C-alpha positions, 0 to 999 in steps of 0.5 A, a space after each residue: 485565523 489565528 496563525 497558530 491556531 493554522 499550524 495546530 489545525 494542519 499537525 491535527 489533520 496530517 496525524 490522523 490521516 497517519 493514524 488511518 494508515 497506519 492503522 490499515 495496515 493493522 489490520 491486514 497484519 494477517 492477510 496473505 502476501 498484503 504489503 504495508 502503506 508508507 505514510 509521509 507528510 511534508 514541511 509546508 513553506 508559507 503562502 508567500 513563498 508556496 503560492 509565488 506571491 513574492 511581490 507581497 509584503 509578509 512577516 519574516 517570523 511568521 514565514 521561518 515557522 512556514 504553514 505547518 504540515 501536510 501528507 504527500 504521495 505514500 508508496 507501499 513497501 514491498 520488503 518480503 513477507 516470512 514464507 510459512 510452509 503449507 500441505 496444499 499442493 495449489 498454495 504457493 508463493 515468491 521469493 525473492 523479485 515479482 509478482 503473478 498475474 490475474 486476471 482483472 477485467 474491471 481493470 484499466 489493463 484487465 490484468 493486476 499484479 499479486 503475490 497472494 498464491 492460494 490457488 485452486 482449480 475450478 470446475 473446467 480445468 482453470 487455473 484461479 484464485 482461491 480466494 475470488 475465482 480471478 484466473 491465473 495467467 500465464 506469461 502469454 497472458 493466457 488462463 491456464 487450463 488443467 486436466 481435472 483427470 491427470 493427477 497434482 498438479 506440480 509447479 518449478 521454481 521457474 514457473 513450469 506447470 506439469 501433471 505428471 511428465 507433461 508440461 501444462 503450462 509456464 507462469 511468469 513473475 513479472 514486475 516494475 522497475 520501481 514496484 514501490 510506486 504500483 497502486 493498490 487495487 483492492 483483493 490484496 493486488 497491485 495496478 498501475 498509477 500515473 508514477 509507474 506504466 505498464 509498457 516499464 513491466 519486464 520479468 522477475 528474478 523471484 523464485 515460486 516455491 509450491 507449498 508455501 504462503 506468503 505472510 503479510 509483510 506488516 510488522 503488527 508491534 512496530 504498526 501498534 507502537 506507531 498508530 499509538 504514537 500518531 494518536 498522540 500527536 493528533 492529540 497533542 495538536 488538539 490541545 494545541 488548539 484548544 489551548 489557543 481558543 483559551 488565549 482568544 478567549 480570554 484576550 477579548 474577555 479582558 483586553 477588548 472589555 471596555 470601561 
């Protein structure tokens, strides 16, 4: 294969993958508690170096060029999103470090971590997430049930739940040493992947704010510009590949012509 064509193809593939990631971030600019994915690429070494085939002959100039680029593992940007005041007493936001825990039986550890604090009560008084009905878990990992006839629920900054003077539950914010390594699990939730374990989970020092919601931390303007940049990079690599095809065609038609 033509070496320049291979490098153009690798650049085009990486740029399209970057565009997909950034487009997904942009699509979630209004999603409560959404955390954007970052996208990174790495320079590939020449095949002889990358595969450890050091005894093989190679071309010094091509090895200096490398072998194009490829995506590497992405991280989740866990920056604090803006807090928006709400009139709903069942809305809470996390200010600072930490995640709420929701029961998710379909996941390996039976729960997920989330910054989405849109809560509701189901028919038996269980505190659940309004968007999908996932039960909110307390500091012991149990569901929280309240008395539907005992008035509004008050949630203190430290996660204490009260109805009137009675304490009816205790939330606990949790985190891991590097939350950017958590894996997305749908519904704005996170779970544990190969790079972070459930055993590393610990109590977080954030505060809960009732009648607030955390907005998406996606910067809409920057994301739109980044999507445009990735699109232009993909188009540039496509033009480069097209030019190489044309040059190869000219070489075949002219230099390969027999008289």
